[in-house]
C-alpha positions as CSV (number, residue, x, y, z in Angstrom):
1,M,6.3,-0.3,6.1
2,S,3.9,-2.9,4.7
3,N,2.3,-6.4,7.1
4,G,0.2,-7.9,3.5
5,I,1.3,-10.8,2.2
6,P,1.7,-11.8,-1.3
7,V,-1.1,-12.9,-3.6
8,D,-1.8,-14.6,-6.4
9,C,-4.9,-13.1,-7.9
10,S,-7.4,-12.1,-11.0
11,F,-11.0,-10.5,-11.0
12,E,-13.7,-11.2,-13.6
13,W,-16.5,-7.9,-11.9
14,D,-20.0,-8.7,-12.8
15,A,-21.9,-5.3,-14.1
16,G,-21.5,-2.7,-11.8
17,T,-19.9,0.3,-10.6
18,I,-15.9,0.7,-9.1
19,G,-16.8,0.8,-5.4
20,G,-19.5,-1.4,-5.3
21,R,-18.4,-4.1,-7.8
22,S,-18.8,-7.9,-7.0
23,G,-17.7,-10.9,-8.7
24,T,-14.9,-13.4,-8.3
25,M,-11.6,-13.6,-7.2
26,Q,-9.2,-16.8,-8.7
27,V,-6.2,-17.0,-6.3
28,Q,-3.0,-19.2,-6.7
29,I,-2.4,-20.8,-3.4
30,A,0.4,-23.0,-2.4
31,S,-1.2,-24.6,1.0
32,L,-3.9,-24.7,3.4
33,A,-2.1,-22.0,5.4
34,D,-2.1,-19.5,2.9
35,Y,-5.2,-20.9,2.2
36,R,-6.2,-19.6,5.1
37,A,-4.1,-16.6,5.9
38,V,-6.0,-15.3,2.6
39,V,-9.7,-15.9,3.5
40,S,-9.0,-14.2,6.7
41,R,-7.4,-11.5,5.3
42,L,-11.1,-11.2,3.0
43,I,-13.1,-12.0,5.6
44,P,-13.4,-8.3,7.3
45,G,-12.1,-6.5,4.0
46,T,-8.9,-6.0,3.0
47,L,-6.7,-3.9,0.7
48,L,-4.7,-5.8,-2.4
49,F,-2.4,-4.2,-4.6
50,D,-1.8,-4.5,-8.3
51,P,1.8,-4.5,-9.2
52,Q,1.8,0.1,-10.6
53,G,1.0,-0.2,-6.8
54,H,-3.0,0.6,-7.2
55,A,-4.8,-0.8,-4.4
56,Q,-9.0,-2.1,-3.7
57,R,-10.2,-2.4,-1.2
58,V,-11.7,-6.1,-1.4
59,R,-14.4,-8.3,1.4
60,L,-15.2,-12.2,0.5
61,T,-19.7,-11.7,0.7
62,D,-19.5,-15.4,1.9
63,P,-16.8,-15.4,4.6
64,D,-17.7,-19.5,4.8
65,H,-15.4,-21.1,2.1
66,R,-14.4,-24.4,2.0
67,P,-10.6,-24.8,1.2
68,P,-9.4,-26.8,-1.5
69,R,-9.3,-30.5,-1.5
70,T,-5.3,-30.4,-2.5
71,F,-2.3,-27.7,-3.2
72,P,-1.3,-26.1,-4.6
73,A,-4.9,-25.3,-6.0
74,Q,-6.3,-22.6,-7.6
75,A,-10.4,-21.1,-5.4
76,T,-13.1,-19.1,-6.9
77,L,-14.1,-16.4,-4.3
78,R,-17.0,-14.4,-4.3
79,V,-15.6,-10.7,-3.6
80,V,-17.4,-7.7,-3.2
81,E,-15.2,-4.2,-3.9
82,E,-16.1,-2.1,-1.3
83,P,-15.0,2.1,-1.1
84,F,-12.3,3.3,0.5
85,R,-12.4,4.3,4.0
86,E,-10.8,7.8,5.0
87,D,-7.2,7.0,5.9
88,D,-7.0,3.8,3.3
89,P,-4.0,4.2,1.5
90,R,-4.7,4.9,-2.6
91,D,-1.5,4.2,-3.9
92,R,2.1,1.7,-3.0
93,M,5.7,3.9,-4.0
94,R,8.9,3.1,-3.0
95,F,11.6,4.7,-1.0
96,G,15.2,4.3,-2.5
97,N,18.4,5.4,-1.3
98,N,22.4,5.1,-2.3
99,F,23.6,6.8,0.6
100,L,21.4,4.2,2.3
101,Q,22.6,1.8,0.1
102,A,18.4,1.0,1.1
103,G,15.3,0.6,-0.8
104,A,11.1,0.1,1.7
105,W,7.7,0.4,0.7
106,V,5.6,3.1,1.2
107,L,1.8,3.3,1.5
108,V,0.4,6.5,0.3
109,I,-2.5,7.7,0.9
110,D,-2.3,10.8,-0.8
111,F,0.6,12.6,-2.4
112,Q,1.4,15.6,-4.7
113,P,4.5,15.7,-5.5
114,P,7.0,19.4,-4.3
115,S,8.4,20.8,-7.6
116,P,11.8,21.3,-8.1
117,D,11.4,25.1,-8.4
118,G,10.8,25.2,-5.0
119,Q,8.1,24.3,-3.9
120,P,6.7,22.2,-0.9
121,G,5.2,18.9,-1.5
122,R,3.0,16.4,0.5
123,L,3.4,13.1,1.2
124,T,0.1,11.4,3.5
125,A,1.6,7.9,4.3
126,F,0.1,5.0,6.0
127,C,2.3,3.8,9.7
128,D,0.9,0.7,10.9
129,D,2.9,1.3,14.3
130,A,6.2,3.1,15.0
131,D,9.0,0.9,13.4
132,S,7.2,2.1,9.4
133,Y,7.2,5.5,11.1
134,A,10.9,5.5,11.8
135,E,11.4,3.8,8.6
136,L,9.6,6.8,6.7
137,R,11.8,9.0,8.6
138,R,14.8,7.0,7.4
139,F,13.5,8.0,4.1
140,V,12.7,11.9,4.4
141,D,15.0,13.1,6.7
142,E,19.1,11.5,4.9
143,P,20.2,15.1,3.9
144,H,21.1,13.6,0.3
145,G,17.3,12.8,-0.5
146,S,15.9,9.9,-1.0
147,A,14.1,9.3,-4.6
148,L,10.4,8.2,-4.3
149,S,8.8,6.6,-6.8
150,A,5.3,5.3,-9.2
151,F,5.3,1.9,-10.8
152,D,2.0,3.3,-13.1
153,G,5.1,5.8,-15.1
154,R,3.7,8.9,-12.9
155,G,7.4,9.3,-12.2
156,Q,10.1,9.6,-9.4
157,W,10.9,12.8,-7.2
158,Y,13.7,13.5,-4.7
159,V,12.1,14.3,-1.7
160,S,13.4,15.3,1.9
161,R,11.5,16.2,4.8
162,I,10.7,20.0,5.9
163,S,8.0,18.6,9.0
164,D,5.7,16.2,9.5
165,T,2.8,14.8,12.2
166,G,3.8,11.9,13.2
167,S,4.8,10.9,16.9
168,V,5.9,7.8,18.6
169,D,4.5,9.1,21.5
170,H,0.7,8.7,19.8
171,P,-1.1,5.6,19.2
172,F,-0.7,3.7,16.0
173,P,-1.5,3.2,12.9
174,Q,-1.6,6.5,11.8
175,A,-1.9,8.8,8.5
176,V,1.2,10.3,8.8
177,T,1.4,13.7,6.8
178,V,4.8,14.9,6.1
179,T,5.7,18.1,3.9
180,V,8.7,17.6,1.8
181,H,10.5,20.0,-0.5
182,W,12.5,18.5,-3.7
183,A,16.3,17.3,-2.9
184,R,18.6,19.4,-4.8
185,L,21.1,16.8,-5.9
186,E,24.6,17.2,-5.1
């Protein structure tokens, strides 16, 4: 559910507040093509997800960076952290389902989990295209429910769809809100 690219990087931030910090990004680059792919996404600003699935929006401060002369290399890029846009995902979570024998990433804008005692929850997901919406529906519509896992220790929930706001008749990308309930394992 994501068209992202993996990036091996670390940050050193100057003094400042989150959402407005500037600093350097150290990126491990294997080839010139990889360097160009990273820089092309950073020029207008992009979302980066850490190993715990938390997002931050980062943009290059100077788009005129010279690539390293040899590869593999470590590139140092000046960046600024920007505030989230309205429909930016805040987290990257994982669906899993034994009946489907599959798993998929979901980019989460907001999640209010359902409770096992019957209170519904709400998952607002970023769907880049009709395929990512179909993949979301595949997991939330599975009759046995699907496991939705956070990677920061918040937990795992078994969810099934009650309703959603997505439509293949509307243009993508879409922020799709799915009302979910706790799936009863039988």
